VMD Tcl script that builds the backbone (N, CA, C; Angstrom):
set m [mol new atoms 327]
animate dup $m
set s [atomselect $m all]
$s set {name element resname resid chain x y z} {
  {N N MET 1 A -1.061 -15.762 -9.499}
  {CA C MET 1 A -2.219 -16.004 -8.684}
  {C C MET 1 A -3.224 -14.888 -8.889}
  {N N ASN 2 A -4.465 -15.268 -9.083}
  {CA C ASN 2 A -5.537 -14.308 -9.293}
  {C C ASN 2 A -6.386 -14.245 -8.026}
  {N N ASN 3 A -6.485 -13.063 -7.431}
  {CA C ASN 3 A -7.236 -12.854 -6.198}
  {C C ASN 3 A -8.093 -11.615 -6.339}
  {N N GLU 4 A -9.045 -11.468 -5.426}
  {CA C GLU 4 A -9.842 -10.244 -5.386}
  {C C GLU 4 A -10.265 -9.961 -3.959}
  {N N THR 5 A -10.495 -8.680 -3.677}
  {CA C THR 5 A -10.962 -8.255 -2.371}
  {C C THR 5 A -11.725 -6.954 -2.533}
  {N N THR 6 A -12.528 -6.614 -1.537}
  {CA C THR 6 A -13.267 -5.359 -1.555}
  {C C THR 6 A -12.918 -4.558 -0.307}
  {N N GLY 7 A -13.075 -3.259 -0.413}
  {CA C GLY 7 A -12.813 -2.394 0.722}
  {C C GLY 7 A -13.008 -0.936 0.356}
  {N N LEU 8 A -12.642 -0.068 1.293}
  {CA C LEU 8 A -12.748 1.369 1.082}
  {C C LEU 8 A -11.396 1.933 0.669}
  {N N LEU 9 A -11.410 2.739 -0.365}
  {CA C LEU 9 A -10.199 3.376 -0.858}
  {C C LEU 9 A -9.758 4.437 0.148}
  {N N LYS 10 A -8.599 4.232 0.757}
  {CA C LYS 10 A -8.118 5.112 1.830}
  {C C LYS 10 A -7.098 6.138 1.334}
  {N N VAL 11 A -6.169 5.715 0.473}
  {CA C VAL 11 A -5.093 6.582 -0.014}
  {C C VAL 11 A -4.881 6.310 -1.499}
  {N N ILE 12 A -4.691 7.377 -2.270}
  {CA C ILE 12 A -4.297 7.258 -3.675}
  {C C ILE 12 A -3.015 8.066 -3.850}
  {N N ASN 13 A -1.925 7.393 -4.108}
  {CA C ASN 13 A -0.647 8.083 -4.318}
  {C C ASN 13 A -0.505 8.526 -5.766}
  {N N ASP 14 A 0.372 9.485 -5.985}
  {CA C ASP 14 A 0.672 9.933 -7.341}
  {C C ASP 14 A 1.433 8.847 -8.090}
  {N N THR 15 A 1.370 8.904 -9.407}
  {CA C THR 15 A 2.131 7.981 -10.243}
  {C C THR 15 A 3.613 8.308 -10.135}
  {N N GLN 16 A 4.424 7.277 -9.969}
  {CA C GLN 16 A 5.881 7.430 -9.890}
  {C C GLN 16 A 6.501 6.886 -11.174}
  {N N ARG 17 A 7.318 7.691 -11.828}
  {CA C ARG 17 A 8.048 7.235 -13.010}
  {C C ARG 17 A 9.399 6.729 -12.519}
  {N N VAL 18 A 9.550 5.400 -12.490}
  {CA C VAL 18 A 10.762 4.771 -11.990}
  {C C VAL 18 A 11.881 4.866 -13.023}
  {N N SER 19 A 11.536 4.695 -14.295}
  {CA C SER 19 A 12.500 4.833 -15.388}
  {C C SER 19 A 11.729 5.289 -16.622}
  {N N ASP 20 A 12.444 5.435 -17.745}
  {CA C ASP 20 A 11.778 5.836 -18.984}
  {C C ASP 20 A 10.739 4.807 -19.431}
  {N N LYS 21 A 10.907 3.566 -19.010}
  {CA C LYS 21 A 10.032 2.490 -19.476}
  {C C LYS 21 A 9.144 1.894 -18.394}
  {N N PHE 22 A 9.208 2.440 -17.174}
  {CA C PHE 22 A 8.433 1.838 -16.093}
  {C C PHE 22 A 7.840 2.901 -15.176}
  {N N GLN 23 A 6.527 2.764 -14.910}
  {CA C GLN 23 A 5.843 3.635 -13.961}
  {C C GLN 23 A 4.938 2.802 -13.074}
  {N N LYS 24 A 4.699 3.316 -11.854}
  {CA C LYS 24 A 3.835 2.604 -10.919}
  {C C LYS 24 A 3.050 3.611 -10.090}
  {N N ARG 25 A 1.965 3.110 -9.503}
  {CA C ARG 25 A 1.120 3.930 -8.637}
  {C C ARG 25 A 0.600 3.039 -7.519}
  {N N GLU 26 A 0.730 3.509 -6.295}
  {CA C GLU 26 A 0.270 2.730 -5.148}
  {C C GLU 26 A -1.005 3.346 -4.574}
  {N N PHE 27 A -1.825 2.468 -3.999}
  {CA C PHE 27 A -3.016 2.918 -3.291}
  {C C PHE 27 A -3.252 1.989 -2.107}
  {N N VAL 28 A -4.013 2.507 -1.124}
  {CA C VAL 28 A -4.284 1.745 0.092}
  {C C VAL 28 A -5.779 1.489 0.179}
  {N N LEU 29 A -6.107 0.249 0.477}
  {CA C LEU 29 A -7.491 -0.180 0.640}
  {C C LEU 29 A -7.692 -0.620 2.082}
  {N N THR 30 A -8.758 -0.137 2.722}
  {CA C THR 30 A -9.103 -0.578 4.066}
  {C C THR 30 A -10.059 -1.750 3.936}
  {N N ILE 31 A -9.627 -2.892 4.468}
  {CA C ILE 31 A -10.373 -4.142 4.329}
  {C C ILE 31 A -10.826 -4.597 5.711}
  {N N GLY 32 A -12.073 -5.020 5.823}
  {CA C GLY 32 A -12.585 -5.562 7.079}
  {C C GLY 32 A -13.267 -4.516 7.921}
  {N N ASP 33 A -14.195 -4.978 8.765}
  {CA C ASP 33 A -14.959 -4.066 9.613}
  {C C ASP 33 A -14.511 -4.127 11.072}
  {N N THR 34 A -14.499 -5.312 11.642}
  {CA C THR 34 A -14.185 -5.454 13.053}
  {C C THR 34 A -12.727 -5.111 13.339}
  {N N TYR 35 A -11.827 -5.687 12.559}
  {CA C TYR 35 A -10.393 -5.420 12.694}
  {C C TYR 35 A -9.871 -4.961 11.335}
  {N N PRO 36 A -10.079 -3.674 10.995}
  {CA C PRO 36 A -9.694 -3.207 9.664}
  {C C PRO 36 A -8.192 -3.320 9.411}
  {N N GLN 37 A -7.868 -3.699 8.188}
  {CA C GLN 37 A -6.484 -3.794 7.732}
  {C C GLN 37 A -6.296 -2.790 6.602}
  {N N HIS 38 A -5.177 -2.112 6.590}
  {CA C HIS 38 A -4.869 -1.130 5.552}
  {C C HIS 38 A -3.804 -1.763 4.658}
  {N N VAL 39 A -4.220 -2.132 3.453}
  {CA C VAL 39 A -3.386 -2.935 2.564}
  {C C VAL 39 A -2.979 -2.099 1.351}
  {N N THR 40 A -1.682 -2.128 1.029}
  {CA C THR 40 A -1.152 -1.396 -0.116}
  {C C THR 40 A -1.168 -2.267 -1.359}
  {N N PHE 41 A -1.688 -1.712 -2.448}
  {CA C PHE 41 A -1.685 -2.356 -3.755}
  {C C PHE 41 A -0.868 -1.500 -4.707}
  {N N GLN 42 A -0.420 -2.097 -5.791}
  {CA C GLN 42 A 0.381 -1.395 -6.787}
  {C C GLN 42 A -0.236 -1.591 -8.165}
  {N N LEU 43 A -0.263 -0.518 -8.944}
  {CA C LEU 43 A -0.626 -0.558 -10.362}
  {C C LEU 43 A 0.626 -0.218 -11.151}
  {N N THR 44 A 0.833 -0.872 -12.288}
  {CA C THR 44 A 2.018 -0.579 -13.100}
  {C C THR 44 A 1.635 -0.301 -14.545}
  {N N GLN 45 A 2.552 0.403 -15.220}
  {CA C GLN 45 A 2.462 0.734 -16.629}
  {C C GLN 45 A 1.128 1.394 -16.974}
  {N N ASP 46 A 0.399 0.882 -17.976}
  {CA C ASP 46 A -0.855 1.513 -18.400}
  {C C ASP 46 A -1.974 1.343 -17.374}
  {N N LYS 47 A -1.809 0.468 -16.399}
  {CA C LYS 47 A -2.832 0.237 -15.369}
  {C C LYS 47 A -2.899 1.374 -14.349}
  {N N VAL 48 A -1.897 2.278 -14.324}
  {CA C VAL 48 A -1.919 3.373 -13.352}
  {C C VAL 48 A -3.152 4.253 -13.541}
  {N N GLU 49 A -3.733 4.236 -14.714}
  {CA C GLU 49 A -4.913 5.066 -15.009}
  {C C GLU 49 A -6.204 4.459 -14.480}
  {N N LEU 50 A -6.158 3.241 -13.949}
  {CA C LEU 50 A -7.374 2.604 -13.440}
  {C C LEU 50 A -7.999 3.373 -12.277}
  {N N LEU 51 A -7.217 4.187 -11.587}
  {CA C LEU 51 A -7.732 4.960 -10.454}
  {C C LEU 51 A -8.284 6.328 -10.854}
  {N N ALA 52 A -8.240 6.663 -12.131}
  {CA C ALA 52 A -8.619 8.003 -12.582}
  {C C ALA 52 A -10.045 8.388 -12.181}
  {N N ASN 53 A -10.955 7.440 -12.136}
  {CA C ASN 53 A -12.359 7.748 -11.852}
  {C C ASN 53 A -12.771 7.470 -10.412}
  {N N TYR 54 A -11.803 7.261 -9.536}
  {CA C TYR 54 A -12.106 6.942 -8.142}
  {C C TYR 54 A -11.542 8.009 -7.212}
  {N N LYS 55 A -12.151 8.085 -6.027}
  {CA C LYS 55 A -11.679 9.040 -5.026}
  {C C LYS 55 A -11.630 8.347 -3.669}
  {N N VAL 56 A -10.900 8.934 -2.750}
  {CA C VAL 56 A -10.796 8.400 -1.396}
  {C C VAL 56 A -12.203 8.273 -0.818}
  {N N GLY 57 A -12.475 7.129 -0.194}
  {CA C GLY 57 A -13.786 6.866 0.392}
  {C C GLY 57 A -14.671 5.979 -0.462}
  {N N ASP 58 A -14.308 5.785 -1.735}
  {CA C ASP 58 A -15.092 4.910 -2.611}
  {C C ASP 58 A -14.932 3.456 -2.180}
  {N N LYS 59 A -16.020 2.698 -2.295}
  {CA C LYS 59 A -15.952 1.268 -2.034}
  {C C LYS 59 A -15.671 0.586 -3.372}
  {N N ILE 60 A -14.593 -0.218 -3.409}
  {CA C ILE 60 A -14.178 -0.832 -4.671}
  {C C ILE 60 A -13.837 -2.311 -4.484}
  {N N LYS 61 A -13.846 -3.006 -5.600}
  {CA C LYS 61 A -13.353 -4.384 -5.654}
  {C C LYS 61 A -12.068 -4.349 -6.468}
  {N N VAL 62 A -11.018 -4.956 -5.933}
  {CA C VAL 62 A -9.715 -4.971 -6.590}
  {C C VAL 62 A -9.372 -6.411 -6.973}
  {N N HIS 63 A -9.056 -6.618 -8.234}
  {CA C HIS 63 A -8.545 -7.899 -8.717}
  {C C HIS 63 A -7.030 -7.749 -8.768}
  {N N PHE 64 A -6.311 -8.712 -8.219}
  {CA C PHE 64 A -4.865 -8.550 -8.123}
  {C C PHE 64 A -4.148 -9.899 -8.188}
  {N N ASN 65 A -2.869 -9.825 -8.493}
  {CA C ASN 65 A -1.973 -10.979 -8.460}
  {C C ASN 65 A -1.013 -10.795 -7.292}
  {N N LEU 66 A -0.717 -11.875 -6.601}
  {CA C LEU 66 A 0.261 -11.868 -5.531}
  {C C LEU 66 A 1.619 -12.164 -6.156}
  {N N ARG 67 A 2.544 -11.230 -6.005}
  {CA C ARG 67 A 3.871 -11.366 -6.605}
  {C C ARG 67 A 4.919 -11.389 -5.500}
  {N N GLY 68 A 5.967 -12.143 -5.678}
  {CA C GLY 68 A 7.059 -12.194 -4.713}
  {C C GLY 68 A 8.393 -12.248 -5.434}
  {N N ARG 69 A 9.400 -11.702 -4.801}
  {CA C ARG 69 A 10.734 -11.751 -5.414}
  {C C ARG 69 A 11.808 -11.817 -4.335}
  {N N GLU 70 A 12.949 -12.279 -4.768}
  {CA C GLU 70 A 14.104 -12.404 -3.898}
  {C C GLU 70 A 15.119 -11.342 -4.279}
  {N N TRP 71 A 15.762 -10.744 -3.270}
  {CA C TRP 71 A 16.783 -9.734 -3.519}
  {C C TRP 71 A 18.016 -10.084 -2.702}
  {N N ASN 72 A 19.147 -10.162 -3.390}
  {CA C ASN 72 A 20.433 -10.422 -2.731}
  {C C ASN 72 A 21.152 -9.101 -2.552}
  {N N GLY 73 A 21.246 -8.659 -1.315}
  {CA C GLY 73 A 21.889 -7.388 -1.022}
  {C C GLY 73 A 23.074 -7.574 -0.103}
  {N N PRO 74 A 23.712 -6.478 0.244}
  {CA C PRO 74 A 24.896 -6.539 1.103}
  {C C PRO 74 A 24.609 -7.127 2.491}
  {N N GLU 75 A 23.358 -7.036 2.936}
  {CA C GLU 75 A 22.990 -7.564 4.245}
  {C C GLU 75 A 22.388 -8.964 4.154}
  {N N GLY 76 A 22.449 -9.565 2.991}
  {CA C GLY 76 A 21.906 -10.905 2.818}
  {C C GLY 76 A 20.671 -10.918 1.939}
  {N N VAL 77 A 20.027 -12.053 1.907}
  {CA C VAL 77 A 18.852 -12.252 1.058}
  {C C VAL 77 A 17.612 -11.708 1.763}
  {N N LYS 78 A 16.792 -10.970 1.000}
  {CA C LYS 78 A 15.514 -10.471 1.496}
  {C C LYS 78 A 14.433 -10.850 0.492}
  {N N TYR 79 A 13.220 -10.974 0.999}
  {CA C TYR 79 A 12.085 -11.331 0.154}
  {C C TYR 79 A 11.033 -10.229 0.229}
  {N N PHE 80 A 10.452 -9.913 -0.918}
  {CA C PHE 80 A 9.455 -8.858 -1.019}
  {C C PHE 80 A 8.196 -9.409 -1.662}
  {N N ASN 81 A 7.060 -8.930 -1.185}
  {CA C ASN 81 A 5.762 -9.282 -1.762}
  {C C ASN 81 A 5.110 -8.031 -2.316}
  {N N THR 82 A 4.372 -8.191 -3.390}
  {CA C THR 82 A 3.632 -7.096 -3.992}
  {C C THR 82 A 2.246 -7.594 -4.361}
  {N N LEU 83 A 1.239 -6.763 -4.104}
  {CA C LEU 83 A -0.114 -7.038 -4.557}
  {C C LEU 83 A -0.326 -6.197 -5.808}
  {N N GLU 84 A -0.227 -6.838 -6.952}
  {CA C GLU 84 A -0.258 -6.163 -8.253}
  {C C GLU 84 A -1.688 -6.123 -8.787}
  {N N ALA 85 A -2.343 -4.961 -8.652}
  {CA C ALA 85 A -3.726 -4.805 -9.105}
  {C C ALA 85 A -3.766 -4.722 -10.626}
  {N N TRP 86 A -4.789 -5.351 -11.211}
  {CA C TRP 86 A -4.928 -5.295 -12.670}
  {C C TRP 86 A -6.345 -4.939 -13.111}
  {N N ARG 87 A -7.270 -4.875 -12.153}
  {CA C ARG 87 A -8.646 -4.466 -12.471}
  {C C ARG 87 A -9.270 -3.890 -11.206}
  {N N ILE 88 A -10.047 -2.811 -11.376}
  {CA C ILE 88 A -10.751 -2.177 -10.260}
  {C C ILE 88 A -12.200 -1.965 -10.680}
  {N N GLU 89 A -13.114 -2.331 -9.783}
  {CA C GLU 89 A -14.545 -2.159 -10.040}
  {C C GLU 89 A -15.166 -1.360 -8.909}
  {N N SER 90 A -16.137 -0.530 -9.256}
  {CA C SER 90 A -16.884 0.211 -8.251}
  {C C SER 90 A -17.909 -0.715 -7.617}
  {N N ILE 91 A -18.064 -0.585 -6.314}
  {CA C ILE 91 A -19.087 -1.338 -5.591}
  {C C ILE 91 A -20.147 -0.326 -5.182}
  {N N GLU 92 A -21.336 -0.507 -5.682}
  {CA C GLU 92 A -22.426 0.392 -5.327}
  {C C GLU 92 A -22.839 0.131 -3.892}
  {N N SER 93 A -23.260 1.164 -3.220}
  {CA C SER 93 A -23.790 1.001 -1.865}
  {C C SER 93 A -25.049 0.156 -1.951}
  {N N GLU 94 A -25.248 -0.641 -0.928}
  {CA C GLU 94 A -26.442 -1.464 -0.888}
  {C C GLU 94 A -27.665 -0.558 -0.890}
  {N N PRO 95 A -28.602 -0.811 -1.819}
  {CA C PRO 95 A -29.805 0.030 -1.820}
  {C C PRO 95 A -30.623 -0.233 -0.555}
  {N N THR 96 A -31.191 0.825 -0.034}
  {CA C THR 96 A -32.028 0.642 1.148}
  {C C THR 96 A -33.357 0.077 0.720}
  {N N GLN 97 A -33.852 -0.850 1.494}
  {CA C GLN 97 A -35.136 -1.469 1.189}
  {C C GLN 97 A -36.244 -0.539 1.658}
  {N N PRO 98 A -37.291 -0.364 0.823}
  {CA C PRO 98 A -38.388 0.485 1.265}
  {C C PRO 98 A -39.091 -0.155 2.460}
  {N N VAL 99 A -39.538 0.686 3.350}
  {CA C VAL 99 A -40.255 0.194 4.522}
  {C C VAL 99 A -41.642 -0.243 4.072}
  {N N ALA 100 A -42.023 -1.434 4.466}
  {CA C ALA 100 A -43.330 -1.952 4.073}
  {C C ALA 100 A -44.421 -1.105 4.711}
  {N N ASN 101 A -45.418 -0.819 3.926}
  {CA C ASN 101 A -46.560 -0.060 4.403}
  {C C ASN 101 A -47.564 -1.049 4.970}
  {N N ASN 102 A -47.730 -1.050 6.267}
  {CA C ASN 102 A -48.590 -2.027 6.918}
  {C C ASN 102 A -50.035 -1.573 7.038}
  {N N THR 103 A -50.400 -0.484 6.418}
  {CA C THR 103 A -51.792 -0.037 6.482}
  {C C THR 103 A -52.620 -0.904 5.566}
  {N N ASN 104 A -53.793 -1.174 5.979}
  {CA C ASN 104 A -54.717 -1.992 5.206}
  {C C ASN 104 A -55.589 -1.077 4.383}
  {N N ASP 105 A -55.402 -1.079 3.078}
  {CA C ASP 105 A -56.169 -0.202 2.193}
  {C C ASP 105 A -57.543 -0.759 1.860}
  {N N ASP 106 A -57.803 -2.004 2.209}
  {CA C ASP 106 A -59.123 -2.576 1.918}
  {C C ASP 106 A -60.133 -2.012 2.903}
  {N N MET 107 A -61.131 -1.378 2.385}
  {CA C MET 107 A -62.180 -0.802 3.230}
  {C C MET 107 A -63.208 -1.882 3.541}
  {N N PRO 108 A -63.661 -1.941 4.764}
  {CA C PRO 108 A -64.607 -2.984 5.137}
  {C C PRO 108 A -66.005 -2.762 4.557}
  {N N PHE 109 A -66.290 -1.679 3.917}
  {CA C PHE 109 A -67.631 -1.450 3.355}
  {C C PHE 109 A -67.569 -1.172 1.892}
}
mol reanalyze $m
mol bondsrecalc $m
mol representation Tube
mol addrep $m
């Protein structure tokens, strides 16, 4: 599934090397204004470098896939979801509109 959302970058975690062949990096995005949600996303493998040019407080757009898996453990079956980010874009702040100059430059004479 291909999804996207925008928000403020709240947390950037360090890259974790899970094994010799697998690494991941998690980050948190604050989404929404009235009732903000703090959502964790994951980057894996070569995608961990996508956060290199961003800092906490940046407004970004995240493209991600919704992933789910089943785990059979000693306490029974559990299900896990992951938001797997694969692209990050910077969102520029909305430019402020210049205030209209209401003075009339036309001289009556």
